C-alpha positions as protocol buffer text, in pm:
chain_id: "A"
residue {
  index: 1
  type: UNK
  ca { x: 15188 y: -15389 z: -3095 }
}
residue {
  index: 2
  type: UNK
  ca { x: 15154 y: -15386 z: -2722 }
}
residue {
  index: 3
  type: UNK
  ca { x: 15316 y: -15080 z: -2543 }
}
residue {
  index: 4
  type: UNK
  ca { x: 15319 y: -14717 z: -2461 }
}
residue {
  index: 5
  type: UNK
  ca { x: 15456 y: -14391 z: -2601 }
}
residue {
  index: 6
  type: UNK
  ca { x: 15537 y: -14077 z: -2399 }
}
residue {
  index: 7
  type: UNK
  ca { x: 15390 y: -13799 z: -2611 }
}
residue {
  index: 8
  type: UNK
  ca { x: 15447 y: -13426 z: -2561 }
}
residue {
  index: 9
  type: UNK
  ca { x: 15113 y: -13288 z: -2677 }
}
residue {
  index: 10
  type: UNK
  ca { x: 15128 y: -12943 z: -2836 }
}
residue {
  index: 11
  type: UNK
  ca { x: 14892 y: -12670 z: -2753 }
}
residue {
  index: 12
  type: UNK
  ca { x: 14577 y: -12612 z: -2970 }
}
residue {
  index: 13
  type: UNK
  ca { x: 14485 y: -12976 z: -3029 }
}
residue {
  index: 14
  type: UNK
  ca { x: 14281 y: -13230 z: -2847 }
}
residue {
  index: 15
  type: UNK
  ca { x: 14429 y: -13532 z: -2681 }
}
residue {
  index: 16
  type: UNK
  ca { x: 14237 y: -13763 z: -2929 }
}
residue {
  index: 17
  type: UNK
  ca { x: 14371 y: -13562 z: -3226 }
}
residue {
  index: 18
  type: UNK
  ca { x: 14739 y: -13634 z: -3105 }
}
residue {
  index: 19
  type: UNK
  ca { x: 14641 y: -13990 z: -3017 }
}
residue {
  index: 20
  type: UNK
  ca { x: 14515 y: -14071 z: -3353 }
}
residue {
  index: 21
  type: UNK
  ca { x: 14801 y: -13908 z: -3538 }
}
residue {
  index: 22
  type: UNK
  ca { x: 15047 y: -14117 z: -3336 }
}
residue {
  index: 23
  type: UNK
  ca { x: 14842 y: -14424 z: -3393 }
}
residue {
  index: 24
  type: UNK
  ca { x: 14864 y: -14380 z: -3768 }
}
residue {
  index: 25
  type: UNK
  ca { x: 15236 y: -14319 z: -3752 }
}
residue {
  index: 26
  type: UNK
  ca { x: 15280 y: -14644 z: -3570 }
}
residue {
  index: 27
  type: UNK
  ca { x: 15035 y: -14827 z: -3776 }
}
residue {
  index: 28
  type: UNK
  ca { x: 14874 y: -14955 z: -3448 }
}
residue {
  index: 29
  type: UNK
  ca { x: 14533 y: -15115 z: -3456 }
}
residue {
  index: 30
  type: UNK
  ca { x: 14415 y: -15029 z: -3109 }
}
residue {
  index: 31
  type: UNK
  ca { x: 14503 y: -14723 z: -2905 }
}
residue {
  index: 32
  type: UNK
  ca { x: 14387 y: -14522 z: -2609 }
}
residue {
  index: 33
  type: UNK
  ca { x: 14559 y: -14283 z: -2367 }
}
residue {
  index: 34
  type: UNK
  ca { x: 14586 y: -14242 z: -1983 }
}
residue {
  index: 35
  type: UNK
  ca { x: 14443 y: -13895 z: -1915 }
}
residue {
  index: 36
  type: UNK
  ca { x: 14308 y: -13623 z: -2132 }
}
residue {
  index: 37
  type: UNK
  ca { x: 14474 y: -13277 z: -2173 }
}
residue {
  index: 38
  type: UNK
  ca { x: 14258 y: -12986 z: -2276 }
}
residue {
  index: 39
  type: UNK
  ca { x: 14345 y: -12822 z: -2606 }
}
residue {
  index: 40
  type: UNK
  ca { x: 14483 y: -12520 z: -2408 }
}
residue {
  index: 41
  type: UNK
  ca { x: 14712 y: -12757 z: -2221 }
}
residue {
  index: 42
  type: UNK
  ca { x: 15033 y: -12909 z: -2328 }
}
residue {
  index: 43
  type: UNK
  ca { x: 15262 y: -13171 z: -2194 }
}
residue {
  index: 44
  type: UNK
  ca { x: 15263 y: -13544 z: -2120 }
}
residue {
  index: 45
  type: UNK
  ca { x: 15017 y: -13771 z: -2283 }
}
residue {
  index: 46
  type: UNK
  ca { x: 15071 y: -14145 z: -2244 }
}
residue {
  index: 47
  type: UNK
  ca { x: 14950 y: -14321 z: -2540 }
}
residue {
  index: 48
  type: UNK
  ca { x: 14875 y: -14680 z: -2505 }
}
residue {
  index: 49
  type: UNK
  ca { x: 14867 y: -14939 z: -2773 }
}
residue {
  index: 50
  type: UNK
  ca { x: 14742 y: -15303 z: -2790 }
}
residue {
  index: 51
  type: UNK
  ca { x: 14745 y: -15479 z: -2451 }
}
residue {
  index: 52
  type: UNK
  ca { x: 14874 y: -15167 z: -2281 }
}
residue {
  index: 53
  type: UNK
  ca { x: 14522 y: -15011 z: -2316 }
}
residue {
  index: 54
  type: UNK
  ca { x: 14405 y: -15247 z: -2046 }
}
residue {
  index: 55
  type: UNK
  ca { x: 14611 y: -15062 z: -1794 }
}
residue {
  index: 56
  type: UNK
  ca { x: 14472 y: -14710 z: -1869 }
}
residue {
  index: 57
  type: UNK
  ca { x: 14270 y: -14720 z: -1537 }
}
residue {
  index: 58
  type: UNK
  ca { x: 14585 y: -14801 z: -1332 }
}
residue {
  index: 59
  type: UNK
  ca { x: 14779 y: -14506 z: -1501 }
}
residue {
  index: 60
  type: UNK
  ca { x: 14474 y: -14266 z: -1466 }
}
residue {
  index: 61
  type: UNK
  ca { x: 14493 y: -14326 z: -1075 }
}
residue {
  index: 62
  type: UNK
  ca { x: 14845 y: -14205 z: -1065 }
}
residue {
  index: 63
  type: UNK
  ca { x: 14951 y: -13866 z: -923 }
}
residue {
  index: 64
  type: UNK
  ca { x: 15013 y: -13590 z: -1174 }
}
residue {
  index: 65
  type: UNK
  ca { x: 15242 y: -13286 z: -1184 }
}
residue {
  index: 66
  type: UNK
  ca { x: 15163 y: -12951 z: -1368 }
}
residue {
  index: 67
  type: UNK
  ca { x: 15326 y: -12621 z: -1430 }
}
residue {
  index: 68
  type: UNK
  ca { x: 15050 y: -12365 z: -1434 }
}
residue {
  index: 69
  type: UNK
  ca { x: 15037 y: -11997 z: -1499 }
}
residue {
  index: 70
  type: UNK
  ca { x: 14759 y: -11793 z: -1325 }
}
residue {
  index: 71
  type: UNK
  ca { x: 14651 y: -11447 z: -1429 }
}
residue {
  index: 72
  type: UNK
  ca { x: 14553 y: -11278 z: -1117 }
}
residue {
  index: 73
  type: UNK
  ca { x: 14287 y: -10985 z: -1113 }
}
residue {
  index: 74
  type: UNK
  ca { x: 14066 y: -11151 z: -1375 }
}
residue {
  index: 75
  type: UNK
  ca { x: 13790 y: -11416 z: -1349 }
}
residue {
  index: 76
  type: UNK
  ca { x: 13657 y: -11563 z: -1663 }
}
residue {
  index: 77
  type: UNK
  ca { x: 13338 y: -11756 z: -1755 }
}
residue {
  index: 78
  type: UNK
  ca { x: 13526 y: -12081 z: -1804 }
}
residue {
  index: 79
  type: UNK
  ca { x: 13795 y: -12045 z: -1547 }
}
residue {
  index: 80
  type: UNK
  ca { x: 14066 y: -12029 z: -1824 }
}
residue {
  index: 81
  type: UNK
  ca { x: 14196 y: -11793 z: -2093 }
}
residue {
  index: 82
  type: UNK
  ca { x: 13922 y: -11908 z: -2340 }
}
residue {
  index: 83
  type: UNK
  ca { x: 13628 y: -11749 z: -2158 }
}
residue {
  index: 84
  type: UNK
  ca { x: 13489 y: -11401 z: -2144 }
}
residue {
  index: 85
  type: UNK
  ca { x: 13618 y: -11182 z: -1870 }
}
residue {
  index: 86
  type: UNK
  ca { x: 13360 y: -11160 z: -1603 }
}
residue {
  index: 87
  type: UNK
  ca { x: 13535 y: -10932 z: -1346 }
}
residue {
  index: 88
  type: UNK
  ca { x: 13868 y: -10743 z: -1319 }
}
residue {
  index: 89
  type: UNK
  ca { x: 14021 y: -10640 z: -996 }
}
residue {
  index: 90
  type: UNK
  ca { x: 14344 y: -10459 z: -898 }
}
residue {
  index: 91
  type: UNK
  ca { x: 14625 y: -10706 z: -795 }
}
residue {
  index: 92
  type: UNK
  ca { x: 14764 y: -10579 z: -456 }
}
residue {
  index: 93
  type: UNK
  ca { x: 14950 y: -10888 z: -324 }
}
residue {
  index: 94
  type: UNK
  ca { x: 15310 y: -10944 z: -235 }
}
residue {
  index: 95
  type: UNK
  ca { x: 15513 y: -11270 z: -291 }
}
residue {
  index: 96
  type: UNK
  ca { x: 15508 y: -11325 z: 78 }
}
residue {
  index: 97
  type: UNK
  ca { x: 15131 y: -11319 z: 87 }
}
residue {
  index: 98
  type: UNK
  ca { x: 15101 y: -11545 z: -204 }
}
residue {
  index: 99
  type: UNK
  ca { x: 15310 y: -11808 z: -41 }
}
residue {
  index: 100
  type: UNK
  ca { x: 15104 y: -11787 z: 281 }
}
residue {
  index: 101
  type: UNK
  ca { x: 14783 y: -11838 z: 77 }
}
residue {
  index: 102
  type: UNK
  ca { x: 14933 y: -12135 z: -115 }
}
residue {
  index: 103
  type: UNK
  ca { x: 15003 y: -12319 z: 216 }
}
residue {
  index: 104
  type: UNK
  ca { x: 14618 y: -12322 z: 256 }
}
residue {
  index: 105
  type: UNK
  ca { x: 14577 y: -12545 z: -29 }
}
residue {
  index: 106
  type: UNK
  ca { x: 14827 y: -12813 z: 82 }
}
residue {
  index: 107
  type: UNK
  ca { x: 14683 y: -13156 z: 163 }
}
residue {
  index: 108
  type: UNK
  ca { x: 14328 y: -13272 z: 128 }
}
residue {
  index: 109
  type: UNK
  ca { x: 14088 y: -13005 z: -2 }
}
residue {
  index: 110
  type: UNK
  ca { x: 13739 y: -12984 z: -154 }
}
residue {
  index: 111
  type: UNK
  ca { x: 13671 y: -12884 z: -512 }
}
residue {
  index: 112
  type: UNK
  ca { x: 13353 y: -12818 z: -684 }
}
residue {
  index: 113
  type: UNK
  ca { x: 13403 y: -12952 z: -1060 }
}
residue {
  index: 114
  type: UNK
  ca { x: 13370 y: -12667 z: -1314 }
}
residue {
  index: 115
  type: UNK
  ca { x: 13079 y: -12666 z: -1553 }
}
residue {
  index: 116
  type: UNK
  ca { x: 13334 y: -12649 z: -1841 }
}
residue {
  index: 117
  type: UNK
  ca { x: 13447 y: -13019 z: -1774 }
}
residue {
  index: 118
  type: UNK
  ca { x: 13395 y: -13365 z: -1921 }
}
residue {
  index: 119
  type: UNK
  ca { x: 13191 y: -13472 z: -1625 }
}
residue {
  index: 120
  type: UNK
  ca { x: 12841 y: -13590 z: -1734 }
}
residue {
  index: 121
  type: UNK
  ca { x: 12491 y: -13523 z: -1605 }
}
residue {
  index: 122
  type: UNK
  ca { x: 12230 y: -13772 z: -1741 }
}
residue {
  index: 123
  type: UNK
  ca { x: 12471 y: -13870 z: -2012 }
}
residue {
  index: 124
  type: UNK
  ca { x: 12546 y: -13511 z: -2120 }
}
residue {
  index: 125
  type: UNK
  ca { x: 12901 y: -13353 z: -2068 }
}
residue {
  index: 126
  type: UNK
  ca { x: 12869 y: -13061 z: -1836 }
}
residue {
  index: 127
  type: UNK
  ca { x: 13067 y: -12834 z: -2096 }
}
residue {
  index: 128
  type: UNK
  ca { x: 12788 y: -12898 z: -2358 }
}
residue {
  index: 129
  type: UNK
  ca { x: 12529 y: -12776 z: -2098 }
}
residue {
  index: 130
  type: UNK
  ca { x: 12759 y: -12478 z: -2006 }
}
residue {
  index: 131
  type: UNK
  ca { x: 12786 y: -12386 z: -2376 }
}
residue {
  index: 132
  type: UNK
  ca { x: 12388 y: -12372 z: -2385 }
}
residue {
  index: 133
  type: UNK
  ca { x: 12407 y: -12136 z: -2085 }
}
residue {
  index: 134
  type: UNK
  ca { x: 12279 y: -12397 z: -1838 }
}
residue {
  index: 135
  type: UNK
  ca { x: 12431 y: -12454 z: -1497 }
}
residue {
  index: 136
  type: UNK
  ca { x: 12374 y: -12758 z: -1275 }
}
residue {
  index: 137
  type: UNK
  ca { x: 12466 y: -12820 z: -911 }
}
residue {
  index: 138
  type: UNK
  ca { x: 12794 y: -13015 z: -866 }
}
residue {
  index: 139
  type: UNK
  ca { x: 12892 y: -13201 z: -541 }
}
residue {
  index: 140
  type: UNK
  ca { x: 13229 y: -13107 z: -403 }
}
residue {
  index: 141
  type: UNK
  ca { x: 13508 y: -13355 z: -441 }
}
residue {
  index: 142
  type: UNK
  ca { x: 13797 y: -13430 z: -213 }
}
residue {
  index: 143
  type: UNK
  ca { x: 14137 y: -13425 z: -386 }
}
residue {
  index: 144
  type: UNK
  ca { x: 14492 y: -13403 z: -253 }
}
residue {
  index: 145
  type: UNK
  ca { x: 14740 y: -13136 z: -324 }
}
residue {
  index: 146
  type: UNK
  ca { x: 15075 y: -13309 z: -250 }
}
residue {
  index: 147
  type: UNK
  ca { x: 15307 y: -13021 z: -354 }
}
residue {
  index: 148
  type: UNK
  ca { x: 15229 y: -12658 z: -435 }
}
residue {
  index: 149
  type: UNK
  ca { x: 15520 y: -12425 z: -508 }
}
residue {
  index: 150
  type: UNK
  ca { x: 15550 y: -12079 z: -631 }
}
residue {
  index: 151
  type: UNK
  ca { x: 15812 y: -12053 z: -911 }
}
residue {
  index: 152
  type: UNK
  ca { x: 15763 y: -11696 z: -1039 }
}
residue {
  index: 153
  type: UNK
  ca { x: 15555 y: -11396 z: -971 }
}
residue {
  index: 154
  type: UNK
  ca { x: 15557 y: -11109 z: -1232 }
}
residue {
  index: 155
  type: UNK
  ca { x: 15226 y: -10918 z: -1164 }
}
residue {
  index: 156
  type: UNK
  ca { x: 14969 y: -11019 z: -1268 }
}
residue {
  index: 157
  type: UNK
  ca { x: 15108 y: -11358 z: -1360 }
}
residue {
  index: 158
  type: UNK
  ca { x: 15189 y: -11627 z: -1103 }
}
residue {
  index: 159
  type: UNK
  ca { x: 15362 y: -11936 z: -1209 }
}
residue {
  index: 160
  type: UNK
  ca { x: 15330 y: -12251 z: -986 }
}
residue {
  index: 161
  type: UNK
  ca { x: 15418 y: -12605 z: -980 }
}
residue {
  index: 162
  type: UNK
  ca { x: 15154 y: -12846 z: -848 }
}
residue {
  index: 163
  type: UNK
  ca { x: 15161 y: -13216 z: -769 }
}
residue {
  index: 164
  type: UNK
  ca { x: 14802 y: -13362 z: -720 }
}
residue {
  index: 165
  type: UNK
  ca { x: 14599 y: -13670 z: -703 }
}
residue {
  index: 166
  type: UNK
  ca { x: 14384 y: -13783 z: -978 }
}
residue {
  index: 167
  type: UNK
  ca { x: 14069 y: -13586 z: -1027 }
}
residue {
  index: 168
  type: UNK
  ca { x: 14212 y: -13260 z: -941 }
}
residue {
  index: 169
  type: UNK
  ca { x: 14093 y: -12956 z: -1153 }
}
residue {
  index: 170
  type: UNK
  ca { x: 14397 y: -12706 z: -1178 }
}
residue {
  index: 171
  type: UNK
  ca { x: 14154 y: -12465 z: -1332 }
}
residue {
  index: 172
  type: UNK
  ca { x: 13946 y: -12484 z: -1025 }
}
residue {
  index: 173
  type: UNK
  ca { x: 14259 y: -12456 z: -808 }
}
residue {
  index: 174
  type: UNK
  ca { x: 14357 y: -12143 z: -990 }
}
residue {
  index: 175
  type: UNK
  ca { x: 14009 y: -11979 z: -935 }
}
residue {
  index: 176
  type: UNK
  ca { x: 14014 y: -12078 z: -569 }
}
residue {
  index: 177
  type: UNK
  ca { x: 14356 y: -11935 z: -516 }
}
residue {
  index: 178
  type: UNK
  ca { x: 14236 y: -11617 z: -677 }
}
residue {
  index: 179
  type: UNK
  ca { x: 13929 y: -11598 z: -448 }
}
residue {
  index: 180
  type: UNK
  ca { x: 14156 y: -11655 z: -146 }
}
residue {
  index: 181
  type: UNK
  ca { x: 14378 y: -11371 z: -263 }
}
residue {
  index: 182
  type: UNK
  ca { x: 14072 y: -11144 z: -291 }
}
residue {
  index: 183
  type: UNK
  ca { x: 14140 y: -11040 z: -638 }
}
residue {
  index: 184
  type: UNK
  ca { x: 14018 y: -11338 z: -857 }
}
residue {
  index: 185
  type: UNK
  ca { x: 14223 y: -11531 z: -1098 }
}
residue {
  index: 186
  type: UNK
  ca { x: 14191 y: -11778 z: -1392 }
}
residue {
  index: 187
  type: UNK
  ca { x: 14424 y: -12034 z: -1555 }
}
residue {
  index: 188
  type: UNK
  ca { x: 14630 y: -11860 z: -1825 }
}
residue {
  index: 189
  type: UNK
  ca { x: 14850 y: -12160 z: -1922 }
}
residue {
  index: 190
  type: UNK
  ca { x: 14896 y: -12537 z: -1818 }
}
residue {
  index: 191
  type: UNK
  ca { x: 15162 y: -12799 z: -1895 }
}
residue {
  index: 192
  type: UNK
  ca { x: 15165 y: -13142 z: -1749 }
}
residue {
  index: 193
  type: UNK
  ca { x: 15509 y: -13252 z: -1654 }
}
residue {
  index: 194
  type: UNK
  ca { x: 15453 y: -13584 z: -1494 }
}
residue {
  index: 195
  type: UNK
  ca { x: 15215 y: -13869 z: -1457 }
}
residue {
  index: 196
  type: UNK
  ca { x: 15315 y: -14116 z: -1196 }
}
residue {
  index: 197
  type: UNK
  ca { x: 15677 y: -14238 z: -1255 }
}
residue {
  index: 198
  type: UNK
  ca { x: 15674 y: -14094 z: -1619 }
}
residue {
  index: 199
  type: UNK
  ca { x: 15792 y: -13743 z: -1703 }
}
residue {
  index: 200
  type: UNK
  ca { x: 15763 y: -13504 z: -2002 }
}
residue {
  index: 201
  type: UNK
  ca { x: 16136 y: -13479 z: -2031 }
}
residue {
  index: 202
  type: UNK
  ca { x: 16124 y: -13843 z: -2167 }
}
residue {
  index: 203
  type: UNK
  ca { x: 15836 y: -13763 z: -2421 }
}
residue {
  index: 204
  type: UNK
  ca { x: 15862 y: -13708 z: -2787 }
}
residue {
  index: 205
  type: UNK
  ca { x: 15687 y: -13433 z: -2986 }
}
residue {
  index: 206
  type: UNK
  ca { x: 15448 y: -13561 z: -3248 }
}
residue {
  index: 207
  type: UNK
  ca { x: 15627 y: -13370 z: -3534 }
}
residue {
  index: 208
  type: UNK
  ca { x: 15966 y: -13523 z: -3426 }
}
residue {
  index: 209
  type: UNK
  ca { x: 15804 y: -13868 z: -3429 }
}
residue {
  index: 210
  type: UNK
  ca { x: 15671 y: -13790 z: -3782 }
}
residue {
  index: 211
  type: UNK
  ca { x: 16015 y: -13739 z: -3915 }
}
residue {
  index: 212
  type: UNK
  ca { x: 16133 y: -14075 z: -3791 }
}
residue {
  index: 213
  type: UNK
  ca { x: 16171 y: -14400 z: -3980 }
}
residue {
  index: 214
  type: UNK
  ca { x: 15903 y: -14673 z: -3889 }
}
residue {
  index: 215
  type: UNK
  ca { x: 16169 y: -14865 z: -3693 }
}
residue {
  index: 216
  type: UNK
  ca { x: 16282 y: -14558 z: -3490 }
}
residue {
  index: 217
  type: UNK
  ca { x: 15921 y: -14492 z: -3409 }
}
residue {
  index: 218
  type: UNK
  ca { x: 15879 y: -14846 z: -3269 }
}
residue {
  index: 219
  type: UNK
  ca { x: 16194 y: -14820 z: -3067 }
}
residue {
  index: 220
  type: UNK
  ca { x: 16043 y: -14543 z: -2865 }
}
residue {
  index: 221
  type: UNK
  ca { x: 15774 y: -14760 z: -2737 }
}
residue {
  index: 222
  type: UNK
  ca { x: 15785 y: -14874 z: -2368 }
}
residue {
  index: 223
  type: UNK
  ca { x: 15697 y: -15237 z: -2298 }
}
residue {
  index: 224
  type: UNK
  ca { x: 15423 y: -15355 z: -2074 }
}
residue {
  index: 225
  type: UNK
  ca { x: 15662 y: -15434 z: -1792 }
}
residue {
  index: 226
  type: UNK
  ca { x: 15765 y: -15061 z: -1777 }
}
residue {
  index: 227
  type: UNK
  ca { x: 15399 y: -14958 z: -1711 }
}
residue {
  index: 228
  type: UNK
  ca { x: 15386 y: -15184 z: -1411 }
}
residue {
  index: 229
  type: UNK
  ca { x: 15745 y: -15137 z: -1269 }
}
residue {
  index: 230
  type: UNK
  ca { x: 15629 y: -14958 z: -961 }
}
residue {
  index: 231
  type: UNK
  ca { x: 15388 y: -15233 z: -860 }
}
residue {
  index: 232
  type: UNK
  ca { x: 15472 y: -15532 z: -639 }
}
residue {
  index: 233
  type: UNK
  ca { x: 15553 y: -15836 z: -833 }
}
residue {
  index: 234
  type: UNK
  ca { x: 15395 y: -16192 z: -801 }
}
residue {
  index: 235
  type: UNK
  ca { x: 15537 y: -16478 z: -983 }
}
residue {
  index: 236
  type: UNK
  ca { x: 15324 y: -16793 z: -1039 }
}
residue {
  index: 237
  type: UNK
  ca { x: 15408 y: -17152 z: -1143 }
}
residue {
  index: 238
  type: UNK
  ca { x: 15236 y: -17294 z: -1451 }
}
residue {
  index: 239
  type: UNK
  ca { x: 14941 y: -17436 z: -1263 }
}
residue {
  index: 240
  type: UNK
  ca { x: 14852 y: -17130 z: -1083 }
}
residue {
  index: 241
  type: UNK
  ca { x: 14922 y: -16914 z: -1387 }
}
residue {
  index: 242
  type: UNK
  ca { x: 14657 y: -17111 z: -1593 }
}
residue {
  index: 243
  type: UNK
  ca { x: 14399 y: -17087 z: -1312 }
}
residue {
  index: 244
  type: UNK
  ca { x: 14447 y: -16699 z: -1289 }
}
residue {
  index: 245
  type: UNK
  ca { x: 14433 y: -16673 z: -1662 }
}
residue {
  index: 246
  type: UNK
  ca { x: 14105 y: -16858 z: -1650 }
}
residue {
  index: 247
  type: UNK
  ca { x: 13967 y: -16592 z: -1414 }
}
residue {
  index: 248
  type: UNK
  ca { x: 14002 y: -16800 z: -1092 }
}
residue {
  index: 249
  type: UNK
  ca { x: 14088 y: -16648 z: -765 }
}
residue {
  index: 250
  type: UNK
  ca { x: 14400 y: -16795 z: -586 }
}
residue {
  index: 251
  type: UNK
  ca { x: 14482 y: -16843 z: -240 }
}
residue {
  index: 252
  type: UNK
  ca { x: 14826 y: -16691 z: -164 }
}
residue {
  index: 253
  type: UNK
  ca { x: 14905 y: -16637 z: 196 }
}
residue {
  index: 254
  type: UNK
  ca { x: 15240 y: -16455 z: 116 }
}
residue {
  index: 255
  type: UNK
  ca { x: 15106 y: -16224 z: -153 }
}
residue {
  index: 256
  type: UNK
  ca { x: 15139 y: -15843 z: -109 }
}
residue {
  index: 257
  type: UNK
  ca { x: 14809 y: -15678 z: -24 }
}
residue {
  index: 258
  type: UNK
  ca { x: 14656 y: -15459 z: -293 }
}
residue {
  index: 259
  type: UNK
  ca { x: 14728 y: -15445 z: -666 }
}
residue {
  index: 260
  type: UNK
  ca { x: 15027 y: -15629 z: -800 }
}
residue {
  index: 261
  type: UNK
  ca { x: 15178 y: -15713 z: -1136 }
}
residue {
  index: 262
  type: UNK
  ca { x: 15135 y: -16093 z: -1196 }
}
residue {
  index: 263
  type: UNK
  ca { x: 15386 y: -16303 z: -1388 }
}
residue {
  index: 264
  type: UNK
  ca { x: 15389 y: -16670 z: -1506 }
}
residue {
  index: 265
  type: UNK
  ca { x: 15656 y: -16912 z: -1607 }
}
residue {
  index: 266
  type: UNK
  ca { x: 15954 y: -16750 z: -1780 }
}
residue {
  index: 267
  type: UNK
  ca { x: 15854 y: -16403 z: -1681 }
}
residue {
  index: 268
  type: UNK
  ca { x: 15547 y: -16394 z: -1888 }
}
residue {
  index: 269
  type: UNK
  ca { x: 15315 y: -16113 z: -1796 }
}
residue {
  index: 270
  type: UNK
  ca { x: 14970 y: -16244 z: -1705 }
}
residue {
  index: 271
  type: UNK
  ca { x: 14832 y: -15896 z: -1594 }
}
residue {
  index: 272
  type: UNK
  ca { x: 14736 y: -15740 z: -1260 }
}
residue {
  index: 273
  type: UNK
  ca { x: 14561 y: -15873 z: -983 }
}
residue {
  index: 274
  type: UNK
  ca { x: 14431 y: -15759 z: -644 }
}
residue {
  index: 275
  type: UNK
  ca { x: 14532 y: -15944 z: -321 }
}
residue {
  index: 276
  type: UNK
  ca { x: 14292 y: -15909 z: -9 }
}
residue {
  index: 277
  type: UNK
  ca { x: 14357 y: -16135 z: 302 }
}
residue {
  index: 278
  type: UNK
  ca { x: 14560 y: -16384 z: 95 }
}
residue {
  index: 279
  type: UNK
  ca { x: 14312 y: -16420 z: -191 }
}
residue {
  index: 280
  type: UNK
  ca { x: 14457 y: -16300 z: -514 }
}
residue {
  index: 281
  type: UNK
  ca { x: 14185 y: -16206 z: -779 }
}
residue {
  index: 282
  type: UNK
  ca { x: 14239 y: -16115 z: -1134 }
}
residue {
  index: 283
  type: UNK
  ca { x: 14185 y: -15762 z: -1243 }
}
residue {
  index: 284
  type: UNK
  ca { x: 14321 y: -15712 z: -1588 }
}
residue {
  index: 285
  type: UNK
  ca { x: 14463 y: -15997 z: -1785 }
}
residue {
  index: 286
  type: UNK
  ca { x: 14674 y: -15973 z: -2097 }
}
residue {
  index: 287
  type: UNK
  ca { x: 14675 y: -16210 z: -2406 }
}
residue {
  index: 288
  type: UNK
  ca { x: 15053 y: -16165 z: -2463 }
}
residue {
  index: 289
  type: UNK
  ca { x: 15203 y: -16486 z: -2569 }
}
residue {
  index: 290
  type: UNK
  ca { x: 15412 y: -16671 z: -2292 }
}
residue {
  index: 291
  type: UNK
  ca { x: 15792 y: -16649 z: -2325 }
}
residue {
  index: 292
  type: UNK
  ca { x: 16005 y: -16933 z: -2406 }
}
């Protein structure tokens, strides 16, 4: 079983819990996903099976879109609704002022990763250190906020839509927006609505999948080609395809620069490769049988 399933992860469960349930329902042997969602977040989780797991890194690099609810006037120990309230402040801002502040966060910004995150220090996740009351220095990271739109403001709740680069912490964005407003804020709710070309509108809830027959479940799978549809395509003849499958680099003066999906005779997917200055190097190769 090689393919992907767009899952609408519910609130209150980990991404791994949802993945393992879907894996059992599909009777898959090998599974992974393309980006974790916290238990307090819902939305699009791309579950990968078989050879599709080899493209997890590529999908992780995609831009993401979220709908976020910020509670203004309260900062918490974790930056979200799970943590103890550290400070409460009056919320004295208008919708016009909010829009002006949001403009400051467009484009490239720096974020300090939160202590309550899965980043590791000496092999230990930061959230484990935070639970022990420890705090360590974290270097700021540059991320890109591609779109930031105010959807609704009913004091003290602010709803926004954000499209951002990989590695963006929406929880940190919420705290930084609150700091810029002068009243503080924390992330009260989060839903991932898109990852790259894939949208939650096309995803299936785990409980709905559970009620389907096995054949119906399998019919929901996206093929490997769908995962690579936005990449440039390179087609190779049998000789060059064999060399690439053996891990050899190829000289292809006309190949597009950067990462491409590479196919062999009959449209058989070989995998993905990276081309630089006319040299195509294999990145991730599949073991899918050739067509025909």
